MARBANU-463961 format. One record per residue (C-alpha): residue in three letters; chain; x, y, z. Coordinates in Angstrom, 2 decimals, padded with zeros to 5 digits. Each point is the difference from the previous one (the first is absolute). Layout:
BEGIN
   type   mol        xx        yy        zz
    ALA     A         X         Y         Z
...
% end
This chain:
BEGIN
   type   mol        xx        yy        zz
    MET     A   -001.98    019.17   -003.93
    LYS     A   -002.31   -003.02    000.08
    ILE     A    001.50   -002.58    002.36
    LEU     A   -001.07   -003.61    000.40
    VAL     A    001.04   -002.32    002.81
    ILE     A    000.10   -003.63   -001.19
    ILE     A   -000.53   -002.47    002.85
    PRO     A    000.76   -003.62   -000.98
    ALA     A   -001.75   -002.35    002.40
    TYR     A    000.01   -003.75    000.47
    ASN     A   -001.68   -001.38    003.12
    GLU     A    000.10    003.35    001.81
    GLN     A   -003.33   -000.13    001.82
    ASP     A    001.67    001.09    003.25
    ASN     A    001.79    003.00   -001.49
    ILE     A   -001.78    001.37   -003.05
    LEU     A   -002.50    002.38    001.61
    ASN     A    002.66    001.49    002.29
    THR     A    002.27    000.47   -003.01
    ILE     A   -002.69    001.87   -001.93
    ASP     A   -000.99    002.07    003.05
    ASP     A    003.66    000.96    000.52
    ILE     A    000.22    001.30   -003.58
    ASN     A   -003.31    001.86    000.19
    ARG     A    000.92    001.58    003.32
    HIS     A    003.44    001.27   -001.02
    CYS     A   -000.49    000.60   -003.74
    PRO     A   -003.69    000.52   -000.78
    GLU     A    000.92    001.66   -003.30
    MET     A    001.44   -003.27   -001.32
    ASP     A   -002.14   -002.68   -001.60
    TYR     A    000.57   -003.68    000.68
    VAL     A   -000.86   -003.37   -001.52
    VAL     A    000.39   -003.36    001.71
    VAL     A    001.00   -002.83   -002.34
    ASN     A   -001.38   -003.12    001.64
    ASP     A    002.15   -002.83   -001.33
    CYS     A   -002.64   -002.75    000.28
    SER     A    000.26   -000.08    003.80
    ARG     A   -001.17   -003.17    001.72
    ASP     A   -001.08    001.76    003.18
    ASP     A   -002.65    002.72    000.51
    THR     A    001.97    002.83   -001.62
    GLU     A   -002.43    000.41   -002.91
    ARG     A   -003.10   -000.23    002.18
    ILE     A    001.36    002.67    002.35
    LEU     A    000.80    002.30   -002.91
    ARG     A   -003.40   -000.52   -001.59
    GLU     A   -002.03    000.44    003.18
    ASN     A    001.91    003.16    000.95
    ARG     A   -000.34    001.41   -003.53
    LYS     A    003.70    000.43   -000.57
    ASN     A    001.53    000.55   -003.44
    TYR     A    001.43   -003.32   -001.14
    LEU     A    000.66   -002.34   -002.89
    SER     A   -000.14   -003.77    000.44
    LEU     A    002.12   -002.20   -002.23
    PRO     A   -001.63   -003.23   -001.23
    CYS     A    003.09   -002.03    000.89
    ASN     A    003.05    000.52    002.15
    LEU     A    002.72    001.83   -001.98
    GLY     A    002.46    000.66    002.82
    ILE     A    001.37    003.35    001.08
    GLY     A    001.34    000.91   -003.44
    GLY     A   -003.27   -000.61   -001.78
    GLY     A   -001.96    001.79    002.70
    VAL     A    002.18    003.09   -000.14
    GLN     A    000.02    000.03   -003.80
    THR     A   -003.80   -000.09    000.07
    GLY     A    000.14    003.12    002.15
    TYR     A    002.33    001.71   -002.47
    ARG     A   -002.33   -000.88   -002.88
    TYR     A   -002.88    001.52    001.94
    ALA     A    002.08    003.14    000.67
    ALA     A    000.95    000.30   -003.68
    GLU     A   -003.58   -000.41   -001.20
    LYS     A   -001.34    002.52    002.53
    GLY     A    002.63    002.63   -000.86
    TYR     A    001.87    000.23    003.29
    ASP     A    003.21    002.05    000.13
    ILE     A    001.58   -001.90    002.91
    ALA     A   -000.60   -003.53    001.25
    ILE     A    001.14   -001.27    003.38
    GLN     A    000.45   -003.63    000.96
    PHE     A   -001.03   -000.45    003.63
    ASP     A   -000.21   -003.49    001.50
    GLY     A   -003.22   -001.13    001.62
    ASP     A    001.59   -001.75    002.99
    GLY     A    000.11    003.01    002.32
    GLN     A    003.79    000.46   -000.11
    HIS     A    000.02    003.32   -001.84
    GLU     A   -000.90    003.33    001.56
    ALA     A   -002.10    002.40   -002.06
    ARG     A    001.40    003.02    001.81
    PHE     A    003.06   -000.29   -002.26
    LEU     A   -001.90   -000.03   -003.29
    ARG     A    000.27    003.74   -000.65
    ASP     A    003.75   -000.16    000.62
    LEU     A    000.20   -002.92   -002.40
    VAL     A   -001.65    001.80   -002.92
    ALA     A    001.67    003.38    000.61
    PRO     A    003.08   -000.61   -002.23
    ILE     A   -002.24   -001.21   -002.82
    GLU     A   -002.33    002.98    000.30
    ALA     A    003.04    002.29   -000.06
    GLY     A    001.25   -001.65   -003.21
    GLU     A    003.15   -001.24    001.72
    ALA     A   -000.66   -003.74   -000.30
    ASP     A   -001.87   -002.57   -002.05
    ILE     A   -000.14   -002.54    002.80
    ALA     A    000.13    000.46    003.77
    ILE     A    000.56   -002.97    002.31
    GLY     A   -000.94    000.12    003.66
    SER     A    003.09   -001.15    001.88
    ARG     A    000.10   -001.13    003.63
    PHE     A    003.81   -000.11   -000.10
    ILE     A    000.82    003.70   -000.39
    ARG     A   -000.84    001.16    003.51
    ARG     A   -000.28   -003.55    001.37
    GLU     A   -003.11    000.78    002.02
    GLY     A   -003.03   -002.22    000.42
    PHE     A   -000.05   -003.73   -000.75
    GLN     A    003.21   -001.03   -001.78
    SER     A   -001.00   -003.58   -000.96
    THR     A    001.87   -003.08    001.21
    GLY     A    003.77   -000.35   -000.13
    LEU     A   -000.27   -002.72   -002.66
    ARG     A   -002.17    002.13   -002.24
    ARG     A    002.23    003.05    000.46
    ALA     A    002.97   -002.09   -001.10
    GLY     A   -001.90   -001.13   -003.07
    ILE     A   -001.08    003.54   -000.83
    GLY     A    003.59    001.19    000.36
    PHE     A    001.16   -002.71   -002.40
    LEU     A   -002.63    000.94   -002.58
    SER     A    000.88    003.67    000.40
    GLY     A    003.62   -000.79   -000.80
    LEU     A   -001.01   -002.15   -002.97
    ILE     A   -002.12    002.78   -001.48
    LYS     A    002.88    002.43    000.51
    LEU     A    002.28   -002.40   -001.87
    LEU     A   -002.49   -000.51   -002.83
    CYS     A   -001.29    003.54   -000.43
    GLY     A    002.35    002.34    001.83
    ILE     A   -002.64    001.37    002.38
    ARG     A   -000.17   -000.50    003.74
    ILE     A   -003.45   -000.62    001.45
    LEU     A   -000.04   -000.97    003.66
    ASP     A   -003.54   -001.36    000.35
    VAL     A   -000.33   -001.95   -003.24
    THR     A   -002.93   -002.15    001.18
    SER     A   -002.08    002.87    001.35
    GLY     A   -003.63   -000.38   -001.03
    MET     A   -000.60    003.72    000.55
    ARG     A    000.93    001.92   -003.12
    ALA     A   -001.38    002.66   -002.33
    VAL     A    000.40    000.44   -003.77
    ASN     A   -000.86    002.72   -002.48
    ARG     A   -002.20   -000.26   -003.09
    ARG     A    002.85   -001.29   -002.16
    PHE     A    000.54   -003.02    002.21
    ILE     A   -003.70   -000.54    000.64
    GLU     A   -000.27   -000.60   -003.73
    GLN     A    003.17   -002.11   -000.09
    TYR     A   -000.99   -002.23    002.92
    ALA     A   -003.58   -000.34   -001.29
    VAL     A    001.44   -001.72   -003.08
    SER     A    002.93   -001.90    001.52
    TYR     A    000.56   -000.79    003.67
    ALA     A    002.00   -002.76    001.69
    GLN     A   -002.18   -002.74    001.43
    ASP     A    002.08   -002.07    002.41
    TYR     A    002.28    002.56    001.69
    PRO     A   -001.48    003.32   -001.06
    GLU     A    001.59    002.51    002.36
    PRO     A    003.72   -000.56   -000.78
    GLU     A   -000.71   -000.89   -003.64
    ALA     A   -002.02    003.18   -000.46
    ILE     A    003.08    001.98    001.10
    ILE     A    002.07   -001.74   -002.66
    ALA     A   -002.65    000.63   -002.66
    ALA     A   -000.12    003.68    000.93
    ALA     A    003.77    000.41    000.25
    VAL     A    000.63   -001.30   -003.52
    ARG     A   -002.52    002.60   -001.19
    ARG     A    002.01    002.69    001.77
    ALA     A   -002.63    000.76    002.59
    ARG     A    000.79    002.50    002.70
    ILE     A   -000.42   -002.10    003.13
    VAL     A    000.15    001.42    003.52
    GLU     A   -000.56   -001.39    003.47
    VAL     A   -002.12    001.80    002.56
    PRO     A    000.31   -000.79    003.72
    VAL     A   -003.07   -001.70    001.45
    GLU     A   -000.83   -002.12    003.01
    MET     A   -001.70   -003.36   -000.11
    ARG     A   -001.77   -002.19    002.51
    GLU     A    000.07   -003.73    000.50
    ARG     A   -002.70   -001.82   -001.93
    GLN     A   -003.24    000.75    001.84
    GLY     A   -001.61   -003.38   -000.60
    GLY     A   -000.07   -002.93   -002.39
    LYS     A    003.09   -001.88   -001.09
    SER     A    002.88    000.89   -002.30
    SER     A    000.50   -002.26   -003.03
    ILE     A    003.79   -000.10    000.55
    ASN     A    001.34   -002.04    002.91
    PRO     A    003.61   -000.69    001.03
    VAL     A    000.05   -003.35   -001.81
    ARG     A   -001.05    001.62   -003.27
    SER     A    002.35    002.97    000.37
    VAL     A    003.08   -001.68   -001.48
    TYR     A   -002.03   -001.36   -002.91
    TYR     A   -001.46    003.48   -000.51
    MET     A    003.44    001.63   -000.01
    ILE     A    001.36   -002.38   -002.64
    LYS     A   -003.02    000.42   -002.27
    VAL     A   -000.24    003.76    000.35
    SER     A    003.73    000.41   -000.66
    LEU     A   -000.29   -001.99   -003.23
    ALA     A   -003.13    001.95   -000.93
    LEU     A    001.80    003.32    000.50
    ILE     A    002.92   -001.07   -002.16
    LEU     A   -002.33   -001.19   -002.74
    ALA     A   -002.09    003.19    000.26
    ARG     A    003.10    002.15   -000.36
    PHE     A    001.41   -001.70   -003.06
    SER     A   -003.29   -000.65   -001.78
    ALA     A   -001.18    003.61    000.28
% end
């Protein structure tokens, strides 16, 4: 199967080359594309000078727009599986083959890399874990499926959902909303145990002050996504 790793990147000059090298070292058979979301730092220059495979957006679209661009690229290039893999150095490429295995075996449409199955590696902060647990319960209530790591940015989808997400993908809170969108289409969704690291550089866009605001907005977005699907 043709497999593409989509790496959304915004201001990841400190992490992007290590992220690509990690993928190439552990999974040289997989292709990758970096979607540079109009970074304000040297991300694009580093990619260009090191001759990496990348797309640069003309304006900042946010994580949802960046990932959807990757799915459109995967659909147009005929990939069988696409993997979302954040460019901040948190994800470990040694788990990529495990992630795609249930899709390759025809047992799943979507596989989500979950840090909460074996609870090894970086587990995020207590505040974020509480928020993730709340969203997990909300998705269970709305769709009847239990996903532990609903905000994981490490996930793989088959050709059916490459084509679906290329056309329609949540913009503001894409990871949990994408689960809702898939669930209402009766996707077979599984979680695969992975380990993650702390962010290797740069700065997260979500801070403690914004967390409560984020939780309220994402909860409303999930409810709207469920009943408008």
